[in-house]
Residue, then its C-alpha position, 0 to 999 in steps of 0.5 A: r697660405t704661401y707660394i713658391h716661385n720656381i726660378d730654375s724653370d723657363a716658364e714662370e710657375d707658382v707652386q702652392a705650398p702643401e696644406f693640412p686643414d685637419f691637422t691644423s684644426k686639431v692642433l689649434e684646438a688642443i692648444n686652446a684646450l690647454g690654455g692658449r700656451v703650449f710646450p711642443k716636442l716630438n716622441w723623444s726631444a723638445p726643440r730646446d736648442a731653437n729657442w733663440i729664434a722665437l720672438n719671446s726667446s721661449l719654447q712657449c707656443h701659441s699657434l702652429s706656426d710657432i711650433f713649425l718655426l721651432f721644429k725647423s730650426s732645431d737640430f734635436i728635432t732633426h736627429d730624431l726625424t733622420q737618425p733616432f737609432l744612431q746610438c743604439s746597440d743593434q744598429d745593424s738590425p732594420d729600424p723599426v717603423i716610427n709613428y711620430e707624434l706631436v706632443l703638446r703640454k700645457w705651458s707652466e712657468l718652472i723655475p730652472g733651479g727646481e729641475f733635476r735629472c735621475f738616473v736609474k740602473e737596475n730599478k735602483l736610483i743611483a744618481i741625481s744631477q741639477r738639470d740647469y747645472t750652468q747656474f748656482y742656486q742657493h736653495i739647492l745647497k740649503q736644501e740638499e737632504q730634503t731635495c734628495q729625500a723627496i726625490q727618492e720617496f717620489f721614485s719608490q711610490h710612483i716609478q720603481y718597478n713601474f717602468l718597462d725597463e730596468d735602466f732609464v732616466f727620469d726628470v722631475y720638478r720640485d716646486s716651492q712647496g716641496r711637491v715632486w712632479l714627473i717631467d719626462l722619461n729618457p733612455f739610460g745611455e749616451v744619447t741622454d745628457s748625463l750633466l754633471f756625471t759621466w756615462e762612464e761613472l754611471t755605467s761602470g759599476g764603480e762608487i756610484s752604482q755601488q752606493q747603498e743608502c742614497p743616490a749620489f747628488r751633484y749640483t753647482t756648489s757656487e758662482v765660481t763654477v757657473q758655466p755657459s749653456p751647452c745649447l749656446s753652440y747651436r745659435i751660430p754655424r759650427d765652424f765658428v765654435d771650432l775656431s773660437t775654441g781651437e777644437d779644429a786646428y785645420k780650420l784655423i789654419d785654413f782661416l789664417k790662410l784665407k786671411s793672409e790671401q785676402e791681405e795680399s790682395d788688398e796690398e796689391e790693389s792698393s799699390p801704385q801701378 
């Protein structure tokens, strides 16, 4: 239980923070039923950009406070709560009423090199991308054909024609035994990260979507192509990122002006009177 002190009021006042005992009880019951360790998400997104703030630097949660900390620190969750239909084609239509749900999954230790994102267009699997494309995994290189075939078979047996939409994206995990597991389903569009492809490639009807025999399969091929994680930019203010990369020239100019003014001020203070 926490109390908030209102410093703007002339009179001291303690405001009790809201409590949700029924909700808290249900969440704790679910966490215990799932083995005491869970992976949290909302209707669409997980707080993947906020794992840096957790004590274990992981999305693994043991309590409701762990979940709240990740959700409050996540831009992905904020987007889902404030503007989930921002990139929809019918933006002029009224937004539907959303019943938000907290989704808890049993925690499993997955090897990032076993995760793949699959793109389906007109009920056809057209492309597969390594999910953690920032790293090089030698086993993907050695098992390219087996991995692609296993995912294709999983798609045709369990997913194809069973989804309401003809265009969608799904994530899978291929374990050490070669078995494929469905992780999640996503919209077919720019709101979903296209990873090693571009959405122009996936939607233009060009070479990728015209392949008949097998989907295009892309993965990091060597240590030379290893890249930093895209979620790293969420750990510091965006202005710092723009300054370091030079993406916003005006911010750099403002920064240099400020630095110059500070140096002039220091010189004036240190000069003898």
